Residue, then its C-alpha position, 0 to 999 in steps of 0.5 A: m770879394t764878399n764874405t761868405n762866412t761872416g762871423v765865422h769866429e763869434q762861436a769861438t770860445q772868448k776866454k784868452e786862456a782856451i780859444v778853440f780855433e778850430q770849432p768854428y771850422i767844424g761847425l761851418y763844414e758840418q753845416h755846409h759840407e754839401t755846398i762845398k762839395n757841390h762845387a767841386a768835383p767827384p775826385l776831390n770829394a772823394g776823401r773829403d769828409a776823411e780829411f776833415k775827421k782827420f783835422r777835426n783830430l789834429g786840430f790846427p797846429s801849435s808850437t807846443l808841437e814839436n815839428y811846429k816849435y818855431s811857428d805861431f799861429r795864435e794871433t793869426l787864426s784868432v781873424d775872423y776869416g771869409l771863405n768862398i765856399n759858393r765859389m763866387k766869381f772874381p771881378v777884375n781879369p788878372y791877364n789885363v791887371f798883371k804884367c809878368d815883370v821878368p823879361g824874356i822868361a816866355a812862360y805859360l801864364y796862368f792865375v790861381v786868384n784866391d783859391a780859384f783857377y782864373p779862366v785860361r785865355t785860348e790861346i795859351n792852351k792852344s800852344l801847348p804841346d799834343g797831350v799837355i793839360i794845363g788848367s784848373l784842378r776842378d775842371a781836369a777832375m770833371e774831364h779826366p776823372e780817372l787820371v785825377s784819381r789816380y793821384y789827387g791825395k795819393l801823398a797828402e793823405k799820409q800827411s799828420d798835418g792839421f793845415a794839410a788836412f784842412n785843406g783836404a776837407f775845404a779846397q774846391d780848386g788849384f792848379f793841374i799839371y799833366v805832361p805825357k810821356n817824353v814831352v818836354l815844355d819848351r817853357p816854363v809853367q808860372i802860375v800866379n797866385i793872386m790874393r784879393s779881397d775887401v775883407d779878411f779872407m782866407a783861401n785853401s786851394r789844392n795843386l797837382v802836377i803829373a810829370e809822366e816818364g821822360a817828361k821835363v817841366q819847369v814850374l814857377v809859383c808866384d805869389h802876391t797880395a793886392d788888398d791891404v786886409r789880413f790873408f791866409s793862405n793855405r796850399v797843398t800841392e803834389v807832385f809826381v815825376g815819373e822815371n827818368a823825368v825832369y821837374e823844377h819847382y820855383k816858389l817866389e814869395n812877395v806878399s804883404k806883411k799882413t799875409t800868412d801863407v802855409s805851403t806844403l809841397l809834396i813830391k814823389q821821385a821814380e826811378n832816375s828822376n831829377v828834382l830841383a825845388n827852389i823857394i825863395t821868400l823875399h817879403n812876407g808877413i808869417t810863412r811856414n813852408n812844408v816840403e816833403i820829397d820821396l825818393d821812391g826809386e834808384h839813382c833819383e837826384t835832388t836838390l832843395c835849396g831856398m832864402a829868406l830875406s826878412d825884417q821888420k816883425q816878419a816870421l818864415d819857418n821852413f820845415t823840410s824832409i828828404l826821405h832816402n827810400k831807395p839805394n843809389c840816390h843823392s840829395t843836395e840841401l841848401f838854406k840861407y836866411i838874412l834876418d833884420d829887426e826883429a825878424k823871426g827865422g825856423f828851420t828844420g831839415r830831416l834827412y831820413v835813409a832807409r835801411d835798404a837805400q845804400k849808396t845814399q849821398a846826402y848833403q844838409t847846409n842851413k846857414n843865417i846871418l843876423l843883422n842885429r840882436t833883436a832879430k832871432m834864428r832857430t835851427k835843427p837840422q836832423l839825420e835818421i840813417h838806418a843803412d850803413d854804407v852811406k855818405c851823408s852830412h850836415g850843418a848849420t851856422i848863425g853869425q853876422l857879416d864878416e868884420k874882415a870882409m867888411f874892413y877890406m872892403r872899406q879900406r878901398g874905399i867902398s861905403e859902409k852901406e854898400a859893402r854891407m849889401l855886397l856881403m849880403y848880396a854874396f852870401t845868397a849867390d850859391v841859392i840864386e845859382n840853382i835857379r836853371i832859368d836863365a830869365l828868371k835867375d837874372r830878375i831873382k839877382m836884381l829883386v834881391e839887390k833891390r831888397l837888401r837895399g831896402e827898395l823893394s816892398k811890393c810886386e813890381g809888375c802887378s798893377i793892382c798893387 
């Protein structure tokens, strides 16, 4: 991929004390905003200037902000990244080089290469149920402008986050999923994000998922990298779940240690809807996951969970918000980390219960294992309750492997290395059990075991790795 923004940081202030990371991108947008818009679509451009103005006011988040105090992007934002605002085409067909290594999943398979949706094989969309639309967000905005305009940006525009605003200004494409009323997809939708470039590269993609009343959708998002350069991925996903609809969102990250991944997942639930979001990080560089789920109808069910297996100098920060806005809703949140070497972990979980959200049940748990003294974990569970008839709890633990359990296993002839692996695997089991796709669950069990044994360093299903 050719770098269409060579030298984007050359204008930046060179003083180490006050490097202005935003200024080169502000200048880039002011100079090329018409090019950005011409390669997008009117519904995506409607709020673009407003998002740019917001970004110019907010800037990139830094660790001086309360919500980002566990994330440090100073070094990674100093890189001179290329941006593909002219939408140069990807030279390799990912359908020919990527072989999904989840046996039996039989998913509807699609690709986003950097920040552009790759053209779909005709036979894939021919097999979709009537009325279902899956494809490029840009193309959907051109072909179904009223539908996209009704939803696009409605959740993101409420965010006071510099990365989300930056995405709104620069994103030109991504994936789009629309499942009409009472349609149940017979198999999961798998979106593979592949980062490829011969220069340091930044991708900003925007994704929109609409599950109408009574629909059922399972989405597996897999993040991969294919080249030995610096990548910065900034993706925003908006999900609208209608009444009585069921939505499952799985994010599996397995990228190189030179990758910075900022992912924002925004979900809005209507009455009687059921949502599961499971975020699994097997291998990464620097990762920040922002998740916000709005329970905007009565009798909503929400399960939010995730886990991280990090070592070396990897860093992962999960920032979550579950907002109980209506009565009689139930949410469960569980995040687990295993950190080794000099890995850094962060977790901030906010549970909010509105004044009228009586009969709320909300439970949040964060558990962490540090395998040595140089690994660091920071956790901040939060409850904000304005109703009085609720059942809510939150808690966090940071510790080491159970020495008594280790001793018990060693007494029965299990080696120390194998005993450690078994204890760590057992620690992750309840997160894995929240996977409702059997083929994916089996594959994750195998990948987690390999990762804990130190045998997994990259995606095994992608021949371009």
